All heavy atoms as an XYZ file, in Angstrom:
980
protein
N     161.531    167.210    234.879
C     162.925    167.570    234.881
C     163.325    168.011    236.279
O     162.536    168.594    236.999
C     163.177    168.702    233.895
C     162.941    168.288    232.484
S     163.667    169.496    231.391
C     162.896    168.963    229.899
N     164.557    167.759    236.627
C     165.080    168.120    237.941
C     165.735    169.492    237.869
O     166.566    169.745    237.001
C     166.091    167.078    238.408
C     166.770    167.354    239.748
C     165.743    167.381    240.875
C     167.834    166.326    240.033
N     165.347    170.368    238.783
C     165.893    171.719    238.851
C     166.481    171.972    240.227
O     166.092    171.350    241.211
C     164.798    172.761    238.600
C     164.254    172.755    237.201
C     163.090    172.067    236.892
C     164.913    173.435    236.179
C     162.578    172.055    235.611
C     164.411    173.429    234.892
C     163.247    172.740    234.615
O     162.754    172.730    233.341
N     167.402    172.945    240.266
C     167.947    173.430    241.519
C     167.838    174.945    241.509
O     168.325    175.600    240.584
C     169.409    173.018    241.673
C     170.036    173.487    242.967
C     171.445    172.967    243.116
O     172.374    173.652    242.650
O     171.597    171.873    243.686
N     167.165    175.490    242.505
C     167.003    176.940    242.624
C     167.811    177.439    243.811
O     167.711    176.894    244.904
C     165.529    177.303    242.803
N     168.621    178.451    243.563
C     169.355    179.124    244.628
C     168.610    180.430    244.894
O     168.485    181.264    243.999
C     170.815    179.384    244.237
C     171.497    178.059    243.911
C     171.537    180.140    245.334
C     172.879    178.207    243.339
N     168.101    180.580    246.096
C     167.233    181.702    246.435
C     167.928    182.585    247.467
O     168.484    182.079    248.443
C     165.885    181.187    246.994
C     164.942    182.335    247.262
C     165.249    180.179    246.041
N     167.887    183.899    247.232
C     168.466    184.861    248.164
C     167.347    185.806    248.607
O     166.733    186.480    247.790
C     169.612    185.669    247.523
C     170.240    186.616    248.541
C     170.657    184.745    246.930
N     167.099    185.819    249.915
C     166.037    186.617    250.515
C     166.695    187.680    251.387
O     167.790    187.462    251.924
C     165.125    185.716    251.387
C     163.995    186.501    252.011
C     164.591    184.559    250.569
N     166.028    188.832    251.549
C     166.613    189.863    252.408
C     166.804    189.301    253.820
O     165.944    188.583    254.343
C     165.772    191.132    252.414
C     164.419    191.003    253.024
C     163.628    192.292    252.920
N     162.320    192.130    253.517
C     161.312    192.929    253.313
N     161.456    193.958    252.507
N     160.158    192.720    253.897
N     167.946    189.588    254.430
C     168.258    188.995    255.740
C     167.558    189.714    256.882
O     166.991    190.783    256.712
C     169.770    189.184    255.831
C     170.020    190.437    255.071
C     169.019    190.426    253.936
N     167.625    189.102    258.047
C     167.139    189.752    259.250
C     165.966    189.060    259.910
O     165.879    189.049    261.121
N     165.061    188.487    259.138
C     163.875    187.880    259.725
C     163.704    186.472    259.177
O     163.339    186.292    258.013
C     162.638    188.738    259.418
C     161.414    188.282    260.174
O     161.395    187.212    260.777
N     160.378    189.102    260.139
N     163.960    185.456    259.993
C     163.885    184.066    259.558
C     162.462    183.678    259.174
O     162.257    182.799    258.336
C     164.472    183.114    260.623
C     164.687    181.702    260.054
C     163.586    183.068    261.840
C     165.781    181.615    259.058
N     161.465    184.357    259.729
C     160.073    184.071    259.389
C     159.798    184.373    257.920
O     159.100    183.615    257.248
C     159.116    184.898    260.284
O     159.434    184.634    261.637
C     157.679    184.548    260.020
N     160.382    185.460    257.393
C     160.216    185.790    255.982
C     160.832    184.716    255.098
O     160.267    184.349    254.071
C     160.859    187.139    255.666
C     160.139    188.319    256.247
C     160.788    189.643    255.891
O     161.918    189.642    255.358
O     160.160    190.678    256.137
N     161.986    184.212    255.504
C     162.653    183.159    254.735
C     161.786    181.903    254.706
O     161.589    181.291    253.650
C     164.048    182.851    255.320
C     164.707    181.717    254.580
C     164.917    184.097    255.303
N     161.227    181.535    255.858
C     160.364    180.353    255.926
C     159.112    180.536    255.078
O     158.664    179.591    254.417
C     159.982    180.063    257.374
C     161.122    179.549    258.207
C     160.692    179.310    259.643
C     161.832    178.806    260.491
N     161.425    178.577    261.888
N     158.535    181.741    255.078
C     157.339    182.001    254.281
C     157.629    181.864    252.782
O     156.836    181.289    252.041
C     156.788    183.397    254.583
C     156.136    183.519    255.933
C     155.763    184.956    256.280
O     156.035    185.875    255.469
O     155.201    185.155    257.368
N     158.760    182.383    252.343
C     159.113    182.276    250.927
C     159.407    180.827    250.561
O     158.994    180.352    249.512
C     160.284    183.208    250.584
C     159.795    184.651    250.663
C     160.852    182.903    249.212
C     160.832    185.682    250.411
N     160.104    180.096    251.427
C     160.366    178.676    251.167
C     159.055    177.901    251.084
O     158.877    177.048    250.211
C     161.259    178.099    252.260
N     158.107    178.208    251.975
C     156.797    177.552    251.950
C     156.053    177.893    250.659
O     155.428    177.022    250.042
C     155.975    177.974    253.169
C     154.617    177.324    253.224
C     154.488    176.018    253.674
C     153.488    178.004    252.812
C     153.244    175.409    253.722
C     152.243    177.413    252.853
C     152.122    176.101    253.304
N     156.119    179.156    250.233
C     155.459    179.572    248.996
C     156.035    178.840    247.794
O     155.288    178.360    246.928
C     155.600    181.099    248.799
O     155.015    181.760    249.912
C     154.939    181.553    247.518
N     157.356    178.739    247.734
C     158.001    178.030    246.625
C     157.569    176.569    246.619
O     157.193    176.020    245.576
C     159.537    178.160    246.712
C     159.953    179.597    246.398
C     160.230    177.178    245.785
C     161.420    179.883    246.630
N     157.615    175.921    247.784
C     157.193    174.526    247.874
C     155.746    174.327    247.471
O     155.401    173.394    246.753
N     154.874    175.229    247.915
C     153.449    175.134    247.582
C     153.216    175.305    246.092
O     152.415    174.571    245.496
C     152.649    176.202    248.336
O     152.732    175.996    249.709
N     153.898    176.272    245.473
C     153.744    176.478    244.035
C     154.184    175.246    243.245
O     153.530    174.852    242.278
C     154.547    177.703    243.583
C     153.995    179.061    243.989
C     155.017    180.154    243.705
C     152.697    179.343    243.249
N     155.278    174.633    243.659
C     155.784    173.445    242.961
C     154.804    172.283    243.114
O     154.436    171.627    242.132
C     157.183    173.069    243.489
C     158.196    174.143    243.110
C     157.616    171.703    242.966
C     159.514    174.043    243.841
N     154.376    172.024    244.337
C     153.478    170.891    244.597
C     152.118    171.096    243.949
O     151.558    170.172    243.342
C     153.356    170.653    246.112
C     154.697    170.132    246.646
C     152.231    169.681    246.431
C     154.803    170.086    248.139
N     151.570    172.309    244.029
C     150.252    172.580    243.448
C     150.244    172.501    241.927
O     149.185    172.330    241.320
C     149.730    173.946    243.902
C     149.373    173.957    245.371
O     149.129    172.917    245.973
N     149.365    175.139    245.959
N     151.415    172.633    241.303
C     151.486    172.525    239.847
C     151.870    171.116    239.397
O     152.159    170.898    238.221
C     152.473    173.547    239.281
O     153.785    173.261    239.724
N     151.883    170.162    240.329
C     152.159    168.771    239.977
C     153.612    168.364    240.104
O     153.984    167.270    239.692
N     154.444    169.219    240.688
C     155.849    168.895    240.851
C     156.128    168.226    242.186
O     155.224    167.992    242.991
N     157.405    167.919    242.413
C     157.845    167.260    243.647
C     159.055    168.016    244.183
O     160.013    168.265    243.455
C     158.237    165.791    243.384
C     158.805    165.151    244.641
C     157.066    165.008    242.847
N     159.000    168.386    245.465
C     160.148    169.012    246.121
C     161.021    167.890    246.671
O     160.587    167.112    247.501
C     159.702    169.956    247.259
C     160.911    170.526    247.987
C     158.827    171.064    246.713
N     162.265    167.815    246.195
C     163.184    166.774    246.672
C     163.896    167.168    247.947
O     164.278    166.318    248.733
C     164.219    166.462    245.600
C     163.643    165.729    244.425
C     164.768    165.254    243.568
N     164.257    164.480    242.448
C     164.937    163.509    241.883
N     166.139    163.203    242.324
N     164.426    162.870    240.867
N     164.126    168.457    248.121
C     164.795    168.892    249.341
C     165.032    170.383    249.365
O     165.071    171.030    248.328
N     165.169    170.908    250.580
C     165.528    172.308    250.795
C     166.697    172.338    251.762
O     166.698    171.610    252.749
C     164.362    173.101    251.386
C     163.248    173.367    250.437
S     162.089    174.541    251.159
C     160.903    174.642    249.847
N     167.657    173.178    251.471
C     168.828    173.321    252.327
C     169.013    174.787    252.676
O     169.122    175.626    251.785
C     170.094    172.791    251.613
O     169.862    171.461    251.178
C     171.289    172.829    252.538
N     169.036    175.094    253.958
C     169.223    176.461    254.434
C     170.715    176.722    254.578
O     171.387    176.070    255.366
C     168.500    176.638    255.766
C     168.637    178.039    256.305
O     169.014    178.957    255.597
N     168.323    178.192    257.575
N     171.239    177.695    253.834
C     172.648    178.048    253.942
C     172.860    179.250    254.853
O     173.977    179.557    255.215
C     173.248    178.316    252.564
C     173.604    177.069    251.823
C     173.399    175.783    252.228
C     174.214    176.986    250.551
N     173.843    174.908    251.280
C     174.354    175.615    250.233
C     174.658    177.911    249.631
C     174.921    175.168    249.044
C     175.224    177.463    248.458
C     175.348    176.112    248.175
N     171.820    179.976    255.173
C     171.942    181.091    256.108
C     172.348    182.394    255.444
O     172.438    182.500    254.228
N     172.639    183.422    256.264
C     172.991    184.744    255.724
C     174.460    184.829    255.311
O     175.336    184.349    256.023
C     172.694    185.690    256.887
C     172.775    184.845    258.104
C     172.412    183.444    257.700
N     174.682    185.450    254.147
C     176.029    185.651    253.610
C     176.108    187.005    252.932
O     175.092    187.553    252.479
C     176.383    184.574    252.572
C     176.601    183.237    253.177
C     175.574    182.309    253.236
C     177.819    182.902    253.721
C     175.754    181.076    253.811
C     178.012    181.665    254.299
C     176.985    180.765    254.334
O     177.171    179.549    254.917
N     177.310    187.518    252.834
C     177.541    188.727    252.061
C     177.366    188.412    250.583
O     177.743    187.330    250.127
C     178.950    189.255    252.320
C     179.237    189.726    253.745
C     180.706    190.086    253.883
C     178.357    190.895    254.111
N     176.812    189.344    249.833
C     176.689    189.196    248.393
C     177.999    189.626    247.750
O     178.752    190.427    248.314
C     175.529    190.045    247.862
C     174.152    189.710    248.435
C     173.121    190.716    247.946
C     173.739    188.302    248.050
N     178.284    189.127    246.557
C     179.539    189.475    245.894
C     179.578    190.947    245.512
O     180.641    191.545    245.453
C     179.752    188.621    244.635
O     178.612    188.747    243.786
C     179.959    187.179    244.993
N     178.398    191.512    245.231
C     178.309    192.950    244.987
C     176.954    193.437    245.477
O     176.012    192.665    245.626
C     178.503    193.288    243.511
C     177.441    192.735    242.601
C     177.701    193.142    241.169
C     176.557    192.673    240.274
N     176.715    193.147    238.930
N     176.865    194.719    245.730
C     175.621    195.308    246.208
C     174.546    195.191    245.129
O     174.811    195.408    243.949
C     175.875    196.776    246.561
O     174.722    197.340    247.121
N     173.322    194.848    245.545
C     172.220    194.626    244.613
C     171.068    195.554    244.965
O     170.700    195.673    246.130
C     171.736    193.157    244.687
C     170.511    192.941    243.824
C     172.832    192.202    244.298
N     170.503    196.211    243.948
C     169.323    197.045    244.168
C     168.099    196.287    243.665
O     168.030    195.893    242.504
C     169.444    198.377    243.429
C     168.304    199.321    243.735
C     168.498    200.667    243.084
C     167.331    201.573    243.448
N     167.422    202.857    242.762
N     167.142    196.072    244.560
C     165.928    195.335    244.217
C     164.769    195.937    244.987
O     164.876    196.143    246.191
C     166.111    193.848    244.575
C     164.974    192.959    244.217
C     164.968    192.640    242.734
C     163.823    191.712    242.424
N     164.104    190.659    241.562
N     163.675    196.216    244.304
C     162.474    196.795    244.914
C     162.812    198.069    245.698
O     162.426    198.240    246.851
C     161.763    195.790    245.825
C     161.297    194.574    245.100
N     160.267    194.590    244.196
C     161.721    193.288    245.143
C     160.069    193.379    243.721
N     160.945    192.574    244.269
N     163.587    198.944    245.068
C     163.969    200.245    245.613
C     164.740    200.158    246.925
O     164.693    201.068    247.752
C     162.739    201.138    245.771
C     162.052    201.425    244.451
C     160.896    202.384    244.595
O     160.746    202.998    245.662
O     160.148    202.517    243.616
N     165.439    199.072    247.144
C     166.289    198.914    248.328
C     167.634    198.335    247.889
O     167.701    197.562    246.933
C     165.629    197.998    249.348
N     168.687    198.723    248.567
C     170.022    198.222    248.259
C     170.406    197.177    249.297
O     170.219    197.381    250.499
C     171.028    199.366    248.259
C     172.395    198.923    247.802
C     173.216    200.011    247.171
N     172.666    200.672    246.011
C     172.726    200.186    244.770
N     173.248    199.016    244.554
N     172.248    200.872    243.766
N     170.928    196.028    248.825
C     171.268    194.915    249.705
C     172.740    194.545    249.532
O     173.221    194.408    248.408
C     170.404    193.692    249.376
C     168.938    193.958    249.471
N     168.258    193.958    250.667
C     168.017    194.246    248.521
C     166.990    194.219    250.449
N     166.816    194.411    249.151
N     173.433    194.366    250.663
C     174.824    193.914    250.670
C     174.937    192.469    251.128
O     175.981    191.849    250.976
C     175.672    194.795    251.585
C     175.751    196.222    251.072
O     175.853    196.395    249.843
O     175.705    197.152    251.897
N     173.872    191.955    251.737
C     173.871    190.580    252.218
C     172.491    189.984    251.979
O     171.524    190.704    251.721
C     174.222    190.517    253.700
O     173.250    191.226    254.448
N     172.414    188.670    252.071
C     171.139    187.995    251.876
C     171.132    186.634    252.536
O     172.186    186.038    252.780
N     169.946    186.139    252.816
C     169.772    184.810    253.396
C     169.607    183.824    252.238
O     168.685    183.950    251.443
C     168.543    184.785    254.306
C     168.493    183.582    255.171
N     168.783    183.635    256.516
C     168.220    182.289    254.885
C     168.673    182.416    257.013
N     168.328    181.594    256.045
N     170.501    182.844    252.131
C     170.531    181.910    251.010
C     169.904    180.573    251.392
O     170.140    180.073    252.489
C     171.977    181.640    250.576
C     172.677    182.835    250.027
N     172.954    183.945    250.786
C     173.163    183.088    248.789
C     173.593    184.835    250.034
N     173.723    184.339    248.824
N     169.135    180.006    250.466
C     168.718    178.620    250.599
C     168.559    177.995    249.217
O     168.430    178.695    248.218
C     167.453    178.445    251.457
C     166.176    178.995    250.879
C     165.334    178.197    250.130
C     165.799    180.303    251.125
C     164.151    178.698    249.622
C     164.622    180.807    250.635
C     163.792    180.007    249.868
N     168.641    176.678    249.185
C     168.614    175.910    247.934
C     167.383    175.020    247.946
O     167.058    174.412    248.961
C     169.860    174.993    247.825
C     171.138    175.781    248.035
C     169.851    174.232    246.527
C     171.682    176.453    246.850
N     166.713    174.924    246.790
C     165.569    174.031    246.625
C     165.837    173.141    245.419
O     166.155    173.640    244.341
C     164.257    174.818    246.383
C     163.082    173.869    246.259
C     164.013    175.828    247.461
N     165.738    171.840    245.611
C     165.807    170.889    244.488
C     164.408    170.333    244.267
O     163.763    169.871    245.210
C     166.787    169.762    244.780
C     168.214    170.206    244.607
C     169.152    169.042    244.520
N     170.490    169.533    244.255
C     171.574    168.866    244.535
N     171.500    167.664    245.082
N     172.759    169.355    244.255
N     163.958    170.382    243.017
C     162.589    169.970    242.737
C     162.448    169.436    241.320
O     163.245    169.750    240.439
C     161.626    171.148    242.951
C     161.877    172.334    242.051
C     161.148    172.512    240.888
C     162.824    173.286    242.382
C     161.372    173.607    240.067
C     163.049    174.379    241.573
C     162.325    174.543    240.414
N     161.426    168.607    241.131
C     161.040    168.101    239.821
C     159.813    168.871    239.369
O     158.841    168.988    240.135
C     160.697    166.609    239.881
C     161.911    165.751    240.151
O     162.838    165.791    239.326
O     161.928    165.052    241.177
N     159.833    169.397    238.147
C     158.688    170.123    237.596
C     158.860    170.224    236.087
O     159.944    170.001    235.551
C     158.578    171.517    238.207
N     157.777    170.570    235.421
C     157.854    170.818    233.982
C     158.514    172.182    233.766
O     158.501    173.033    234.671
C     156.457    170.810    233.366
O     155.714    171.912    233.833
N     159.080    172.429    232.583
C     159.696    173.737    232.336
C     158.706    174.896    232.498
O     159.076    175.963    232.987
C     160.181    173.630    230.884
C     160.384    172.172    230.661
C     159.327    171.492    231.484
N     157.464    174.691    232.110
C     156.454    175.747    232.236
C     156.178    176.069    233.709
O     156.055    177.237    234.087
C     155.147    175.336    231.551
C     155.262    175.137    230.062
C     155.826    173.783    229.660
O     155.824    172.846    230.503
O     156.289    173.660    228.520
N     156.078    175.035    234.539
C     155.810    175.252    235.962
C     157.001    175.876    236.675
O     156.831    176.692    237.588
C     155.411    173.944    236.634
C     154.068    173.452    236.161
O     153.256    174.220    235.664
N     153.831    172.163    236.287
N     158.204    175.523    236.275
C     159.404    176.124    236.851
C     159.440    177.617    236.527
O     159.734    178.440    237.385
C     160.642    175.406    236.303
C     161.959    175.957    236.786
C     162.542    176.994    235.839
O     163.097    177.977    236.280
N     162.419    176.800    234.547
N     159.115    177.976    235.292
C     159.103    179.378    234.887
C     158.015    180.162    235.624
O     158.233    181.293    236.067
C     158.889    179.485    233.371
C     158.950    180.894    232.836
C     160.329    181.520    232.934
O     161.329    180.784    232.964
O     160.396    182.759    232.983
N     156.842    179.560    235.793
C     155.750    180.199    236.525
C     156.148    180.446    237.981
O     155.886    181.511    238.534
C     154.494    179.314    236.454
C     153.281    179.843    237.212
S     153.109    179.316    238.940
C     153.262    177.565    238.853
N     156.806    179.477    238.604
C     157.247    179.622    239.983
C     158.270    180.755    240.098
O     158.175    181.594    240.992
C     157.857    178.307    240.479
C     158.257    178.303    241.941
S     159.980    178.711    242.301
C     160.895    177.556    241.355
N     159.221    180.821    239.170
C     160.230    181.886    239.194
C     159.600    183.267    239.065
O     159.961    184.194    239.778
C     161.236    181.690    238.058
C     162.323    180.693    238.381
C     163.393    180.646    237.309
N     163.845    181.970    236.952
C     164.006    182.391    235.699
N     163.740    181.629    234.692
N     164.444    183.614    235.461
N     158.644    183.398    238.147
C     158.005    184.700    237.943
C     157.161    185.105    239.143
O     157.158    186.266    239.548
C     157.137    184.660    236.682
C     157.942    184.658    235.408
C     157.057    184.644    234.191
C     157.887    184.671    232.927
N     157.054    184.626    231.720
N     156.439    184.160    239.721
C     155.575    184.456    240.862
C     156.398    184.875    242.078
O     156.112    185.886    242.721
C     154.707    183.237    241.217
O     153.949    182.859    240.062
C     153.777    183.536    242.363
N     157.422    184.115    242.401
C     158.249    184.405    243.578
C     159.080    185.669    243.353
O     159.339    186.421    244.284
C     159.135    183.193    243.920
C     160.097    183.506    245.035
C     158.272    182.011    244.296
N     159.477    185.931    242.111
C     160.277    187.116    241.812
C     159.562    188.427    242.080
O     160.197    189.466    242.239
N     158.244    188.397    242.144
C     157.468    189.609    242.424
C     157.442    189.968    243.907
O     157.071    191.079    244.268
C     156.031    189.433    241.918
C     155.879    189.263    240.408
C     154.433    188.945    240.065
C     156.350    190.509    239.682
N     157.835    189.039    244.756
C     157.809    189.272    246.199
C     158.888    190.291    246.574
O     160.059    190.116    246.236
C     158.061    187.950    246.927
C     157.748    188.022    248.403
O     158.092    189.042    249.033
O     157.150    187.067    248.922
N     158.536    191.364    247.284
C     159.527    192.392    247.627
C     160.599    191.918    248.607
O     161.616    192.577    248.772
C     158.688    193.520    248.240
C     157.410    192.894    248.637
C     157.193    191.718    247.738
N     160.399    190.776    249.252
C     161.407    190.244    250.179
C     162.524    189.519    249.449
O     163.575    189.247    250.020
C     160.744    189.304    251.182
C     159.671    189.992    252.006
C     158.886    189.027    252.822
N     158.097    188.157    251.956
C     157.226    187.263    252.377
N     157.040    187.092    253.669
N     156.544    186.520    251.533
N     162.307    189.199    248.175
C     163.300    188.479    247.372
C     164.394    189.423    246.893
O     164.116    190.549    246.516
C     162.634    187.853    246.146
C     161.738    186.698    246.455
S     162.671    185.230    246.841
C     163.582    184.990    245.348
N     165.637    188.930    246.878
C     166.741    189.687    246.303
C     167.117    189.078    244.958
O     167.142    189.760    243.942
C     167.962    189.701    247.249
C     167.612    190.414    248.553
C     169.139    190.378    246.576
C     168.710    190.365    249.589
N     167.389    187.790    244.945
C     167.785    187.106    243.717
C     167.306    185.670    243.752
O     167.113    185.073    244.814
C     169.308    187.071    243.550
C     169.940    188.366    243.225
C     169.956    188.545    241.722
N     170.829    189.652    241.400
C     170.448    190.695    240.693
N     169.233    190.766    240.239
N     171.283    191.664    240.431
N     167.177    185.088    242.540
C     166.872    183.663    242.430
C     167.440    183.174    241.104
O     167.193    183.771    240.064
C     165.370    183.417    242.467
C     165.006    181.969    242.323
S     163.240    181.782    242.576
C     163.035    180.159    241.932
N     168.202    182.120    241.188
C     168.730    181.489    239.989
C     168.272    180.047    239.953
O     168.195    179.383    240.981
N     167.932    179.578    238.770
C     167.411    178.220    238.643
C     168.134    177.523    237.492
O     168.233    178.085    236.400
C     165.906    178.286    238.384
S     165.050    176.754    238.692
N     168.656    176.320    237.746
C     169.339    175.553    236.712
C     168.729    174.154    236.626
O     168.240    173.615    237.614
C     170.861    175.434    236.981
C     171.530    176.781    236.896
C     171.135    174.787    238.309
N     168.762    173.605    235.436
C     168.273    172.243    235.233
C     169.425    171.281    235.488
O     170.498    171.410    234.901
C     167.743    172.072    233.812
C     167.077    170.719    233.607
C     166.560    170.586    232.220
N     167.723    170.311    231.366
C     167.651    170.093    230.071
N     166.514    170.175    229.456
N     168.733    169.833    229.391
N     169.202    170.310    236.363
C     170.234    169.326    236.684
C     170.160    168.107    235.776
O     171.135    167.376    235.650
C     170.120    168.885    238.145
C     170.354    169.968    239.183
C     170.195    169.403    240.580
C     171.722    170.592    239.025
N     169.014    167.855    235.174
C     168.885    166.707    234.284
C     167.458    166.519    233.831
O     166.513    166.965    234.480
N     167.321    165.839    232.698
C     165.995    165.614    232.151
C     165.626    164.152    232.035
O     164.470    163.821    231.812
N     166.609    163.258    232.196
C     166.329    161.823    232.095
C     166.560    161.162    233.444
O     167.330    161.662    234.272
C     167.235    161.153    231.046
O     168.598    161.242    231.487
C     167.092    161.809    229.683
N     165.905    160.049    233.653
C     166.061    159.320    234.911
C     167.509    158.893    235.118
O     168.034    158.957    236.226
C     165.127    158.107    234.928
C     165.138    157.279    236.200
C     164.744    158.140    237.394
C     164.208    156.100    236.083
N     168.171    158.474    234.065
C     169.569    158.050    234.158
C     170.455    159.205    234.640
O     171.378    159.004    235.431
C     170.062    157.534    232.796
C     171.437    156.925    232.833
C     171.501    155.657    233.681
O     170.519    154.966    233.851
N     172.677    155.368    234.206
N     170.159    160.425    234.187
C     170.983    161.584    234.540
C     170.785    162.028    235.986
O     171.688    162.608    236.584
C     170.683    162.745    233.599
N     169.608    161.758    236.579
C     169.316    162.302    237.905
C     169.142    161.240    238.983
O     168.818    161.566    240.115
C     168.052    163.185    237.860
C     166.822    162.372    237.458
C     168.253    164.372    236.957
C     165.520    163.123    237.545
N     169.397    159.987    238.666
C     169.104    158.914    239.625
C     169.921    158.996    240.912
O     169.472    158.549    241.953
C     169.302    157.545    238.974
C     170.734    157.246    238.612
C     170.881    155.893    237.989
C     172.337    155.717    237.621
N     172.847    154.452    237.875
N     171.103    159.593    240.891
C     171.963    159.661    242.081
C     171.957    161.028    242.763
O     172.703    161.241    243.724
C     173.399    159.296    241.713
C     173.512    157.850    241.251
O     172.753    157.006    241.765
O     174.342    157.575    240.368
N     171.121    161.959    242.306
C     171.093    163.300    242.886
C     170.304    163.275    244.186
O     169.171    162.812    244.231
C     170.466    164.315    241.896
C     170.385    165.692    242.537
C     171.270    164.365    240.612
N     170.931    163.777    245.247
C     170.280    163.830    246.557
C     169.485    165.118    246.698
O     169.699    166.078    245.980
C     171.341    163.758    247.649
C     172.102    162.454    247.646
C     173.165    162.418    248.697
N     172.713    163.067    249.930
C     173.503    163.401    250.910
N     174.775    163.166    250.832
N     173.041    163.985    251.995
N     168.596    165.143    247.678
C     167.787    166.324    247.921
C     168.534    167.427    248.648
O     168.307    168.600    248.432
N     169.459    167.049    249.529
C     170.227    168.026    250.302
C     171.451    168.457    249.512
O     172.069    167.660    248.818
C     170.668    167.438    251.641
C     169.525    167.100    252.563
C     168.791    168.335    253.050
O     169.328    169.428    253.059
N     167.551    168.152    253.449
N     171.814    169.723    249.650
C     172.992    170.269    248.979
C     174.026    170.569    250.052
O     173.803    171.406    250.918
C     172.646    171.554    248.205
C     173.873    172.086    247.494
C     171.521    171.286    247.222
N     175.129    169.868    250.023
C     176.179    170.033    251.032
C     177.305    170.895    250.479
O     177.561    170.908    249.286
C     176.745    168.670    251.421
C     175.717    167.694    251.955
C     175.074    168.134    253.250
O     175.729    168.872    254.017
O     173.928    167.760    253.492
N     177.991    171.603    251.367
C     179.197    172.322    250.992
C     180.284    171.309    250.718
O     180.374    170.277    251.380
C     179.649    173.239    252.126
C     178.886    174.515    252.194
C     177.806    174.766    252.971
C     179.129    175.696    251.459
N     177.363    176.034    252.770
C     178.157    176.632    251.846
C     180.061    176.057    250.503
C     178.106    177.912    251.306
C     180.018    177.330    249.983
C     179.047    178.240    250.380
N     181.153    171.623    249.757
C     182.289    170.745    249.493
C     183.252    170.820    250.665
O     183.519    171.888    251.198
C     183.006    171.165    248.207
C     182.169    170.937    246.984
C     182.938    171.322    245.752
C     182.078    171.112    244.532
N     182.757    171.513    243.315
N     183.787    169.670    251.052
C     184.734    169.647    252.167
C     185.983    170.421    251.793
O     186.454    170.361    250.672
C     185.083    168.212    252.525
C     183.923    167.466    253.134
C     184.311    166.084    253.540
C     183.104    165.380    254.140
N     183.402    164.031    254.520
N     186.502    171.146    252.765
C     187.724    171.910    252.532
C     187.454    173.359    252.154
O     188.364    174.156    252.131
N     186.226    173.712    251.837
C     185.918    175.100    251.510
C     185.405    175.811    252.748
O     184.623    175.281    253.510
C     184.842    175.184    250.416
C     185.252    174.750    249.014
C     184.065    174.874    248.078
C     186.392    175.620    248.504
N     185.852    177.014    252.946
C     185.395    177.829    254.065
C     184.225    178.677    253.588
O     184.227    179.176    252.485
C     186.526    178.760    254.525
C     187.746    178.034    255.010
C     187.638    177.655    256.466
O     186.924    178.350    257.193
O     188.279    176.684    256.859
N     183.233    178.881    254.452
C     182.113    179.754    254.132
C     182.367    181.115    254.760
O     182.851    181.201    255.878
C     180.806    179.198    254.688
C     180.458    177.858    254.148
C     179.086    177.403    254.518
N     178.732    177.632    255.912
C     177.540    177.375    256.409
N     176.607    176.893    255.650
N     177.273    177.600    257.675
N     182.032    182.177    254.053
C     182.174    183.515    254.603
C     180.820    183.952    255.131
O     179.953    184.362    254.390
C     182.665    184.500    253.554
C     182.893    185.875    254.133
C     183.475    186.832    253.118
O     183.703    186.476    251.988
N     183.701    188.045    253.540
N     180.663    183.820    256.436
C     179.412    184.202    257.065
C     179.469    185.672    257.468
O     180.542    186.244    257.599
C     179.155    183.317    258.285
C     178.968    181.877    257.910
C     178.526    181.033    259.085
O     177.804    181.557    259.945
O     178.916    179.874    259.140
N     178.319    186.245    257.660
C     178.258    187.641    258.095
C     178.952    187.795    259.433
O     178.682    187.071    260.371
C     176.802    188.090    258.218
C     176.048    188.249    256.906
C     174.597    188.573    257.191
C     176.665    189.316    256.059
N     179.850    188.731    259.491
C     180.525    189.046    260.735
C     181.639    188.089    261.122
O     182.278    188.279    262.132
N     181.912    187.053    260.311
C     182.964    186.106    260.689
C     184.340    186.581    260.264
O     185.332    186.165    260.817
C     182.684    184.726    260.092
O     182.848    184.774    258.680
N     184.384    187.407    259.206
C     185.665    187.908    258.728
C     186.483    186.855    258.020
O     187.628    187.078    257.686
N     185.915    185.662    257.766
C     186.636    184.599    257.087
C     186.729    184.851    255.590
O     186.157    185.775    255.053
N     187.469    184.003    254.924
C     187.607    184.105    253.471
C     187.060    182.854    252.824
O     186.920    181.821    253.458
C     189.081    184.280    253.066
O     189.797    183.128    253.540
C     189.658    185.535    253.653
N     186.750    182.977    251.562
C     186.241    181.817    250.822
C     187.370    181.108    250.125
O     188.324    181.629    249.744
C     185.202    182.238    249.810
C     183.903    182.552    250.515
S     182.514    182.776    249.417
C     182.180    181.131    248.908
């Protein structure tokens, strides 16, 4: 089945983000899955303050992972990565279960044209 995970990591150190992305990719591949693509969206303000691992976060570094895996392996990956203290949030949705449903899905996730991104310190609106 094809899944899309939106991952939010504490901001500030790009090395931590790369390590978590590598861990997610390794867990998927080692369990027999396939990583279709990763897209780095960068640091953004969160919609509300989040408390995780005894720390409060107002912003996070976002990236998207699209991958094929069994439901059991997807759940194992979510639980394993969720224990990492550098993680703030992770949401995972199934994009499709049949070849017909996912044949046109690309690995990269692009922003829709015409939408503005609210980056840290830009003062822009969404």
